[in-house]
C-alpha positions in Angstrom: -41.1 -20.7 -13.3 -38.3 -21.3 -15.4 -39.0 -17.7 -17.1 -38.0 -15.7 -12.9 -35.5 -18.5 -12.8 -34.0 -16.8 -16.0 -34.6 -13.8 -15.3 -32.7 -13.7 -11.5 -29.4 -15.4 -13.8 -29.5 -12.3 -16.1 -29.3 -10.4 -13.4 -26.6 -12.8 -11.5 -24.3 -12.3 -14.9 -24.9 -8.7 -15.5 -24.1 -7.9 -11.6 -20.8 -9.2 -12.0 -20.4 -8.2 -14.9 -20.4 -4.4 -13.9 -18.7 -5.6 -10.5 -15.8 -7.0 -12.9 -15.2 -3.5 -14.8 -15.5 -1.2 -11.6 -13.0 1.9 -11.3 -10.0 0.7 -9.2 -9.9 2.9 -5.9 -8.1 6.1 -7.1 -4.9 7.0 -5.4 -2.6 9.9 -5.9 0.3 11.9 -4.2 0.3 15.2 -4.8 3.4 18.0 -6.2 3.4 19.0 -2.7 3.3 16.3 -0.3 6.6 15.5 2.0 7.5 13.0 4.3 7.2 12.9 7.7 7.7 10.8 10.7 9.3 8.4 9.2 10.6 4.8 10.4 11.3 1.4 9.7 11.5 -1.6 12.1 8.5 -4.2 12.6 5.0 -4.3 12.3 3.0 -3.2 15.4 2.6 -7.1 17.4 5.9 -7.8 15.8 8.0 -6.6 17.4 9.4 -10.2 19.0 8.9 -12.0 16.3 11.9 -14.0 15.2 12.1 -11.8 11.4 13.7 -8.6 13.5 16.9 -9.8 12.8 16.1 -9.5 9.2 14.6 -6.3 9.2 18.2 -4.5 9.0 18.2 -4.2 5.2 14.9 -2.9 4.6 14.7 1.0 4.7 13.2 3.8 3.0 14.3 7.7 2.7 11.8 10.3 2.7 12.1 9.9 -1.4 12.0 6.9 -1.3 9.3 6.6 0.4 7.7 9.3 -1.6 8.8 7.7 -5.0 6.7 3.7 -3.5 3.5 6.2 -2.7 3.8 7.8 -6.2 4.3 4.6 -8.1 2.6 2.0 -6.5 -1.0 0.6 -7.3 -4.7 0.9 -5.1 -6.0 -1.9 -4.8 -10.0 -2.8 -3.5 -10.0 -4.1 -0.1 -11.9 -7.4 -1.6 -8.2 -8.2 -3.6 -6.4 -7.7 -0.4 -6.2 -11.2 0.3 -5.3 -13.0 -3.0 -2.5 -9.8 -4.1 -0.9 -9.1 -0.5 1.8 -10.6 1.5 2.5 -9.2 4.2 5.9 -8.8 5.8 6.8 -8.3 9.2 9.2 -5.9 8.3 7.9 -2.2 7.7 8.8 1.1 6.6 6.1 4.1 8.3 5.7 7.5 8.5 2.7 10.5 7.2 2.5 11.8 4.0 1.4 14.9 3.9 0.0 17.8 2.1 -0.7 21.3 2.0 -0.7 23.8 4.8 -2.6 25.3 7.6 -6.3 24.5 7.5 -5.6 22.7 4.6 -3.0 20.1 5.4 -3.9 16.9 4.8 -2.5 13.9 6.0 -1.6 10.2 5.3 -0.7 7.3 7.5 0.9 4.7 5.1 3.3 1.1 6.7 4.8 -0.1 3.8 5.9 -3.7 4.4 8.8 -5.2 3.2 6.8 -7.5 0.3 6.4 -3.7 -1.2 2.2 -3.7 0.3 1.1 -1.2 1.8 -1.9 -0.1 3.7 -2.8 3.9 4.1 -4.6 5.3 6.6 -6.7 8.7 5.4 -8.6 9.8 7.6 -11.1 11.3 4.8 -10.9 7.8 2.5 -10.4 5.2 5.6 -8.2 2.0 4.8 -6.6 2.0 1.5 -4.1 -0.5 0.2 -1.7 -0.5 -2.7 0.7 -2.8 -4.1 4.5 -2.2 -5.6 4.6 -4.3 -9.2 5.9 -4.1 -12.3 8.2 -1.2 -13.0 6.9 -0.5 -9.8 8.6 -2.9 -8.0 12.4 -2.9 -10.1 12.9 0.7 -9.4 11.5 -0.2 -5.2 13.6 -3.4 -5.0 16.6 -1.2 -7.1 16.6 1.6 -3.8 16.2 -1.1 -1.3 19.0 -3.3 -2.5 21.9 -0.9 -1.3 20.3 -1.2 1.9 21.6 -5.1 1.8 24.8 -5.6 3.5 24.7 -2.6 5.4 25.2 -3.2 9.0 21.2 -2.3 10.6 21.2 0.9 12.8 
């Protein structure tokens, strides 16, 4: 009886170690990528939120959105609850690469908290976070909009 319990604990410990060492999700932006359908506003379903008056400063140009997408780090869906805060102020768009039959589109929503949600028709829903050097870089880009009148 004790041997089975010990063997079960060993298997659980091995499984936990394997999960802890699992590779993070991969994400890369192709060199020929571009941004289409870019807009800033409120998260769907939050359009009537009182946060709306504070969202005017959060916007990114197509080039800045590409910088974000190239600099942010993918995280596993299991980490989202613990690592991601989401604000109603968002920038949304489509990351496009390739042409013709090789065209690939990934829609994205970037929150003012610098977390992002991606929907890739091939890989499904994915999440990015922008921390460290990425956060410093993107905050510097966003700061230029603070104090400007929202359009």
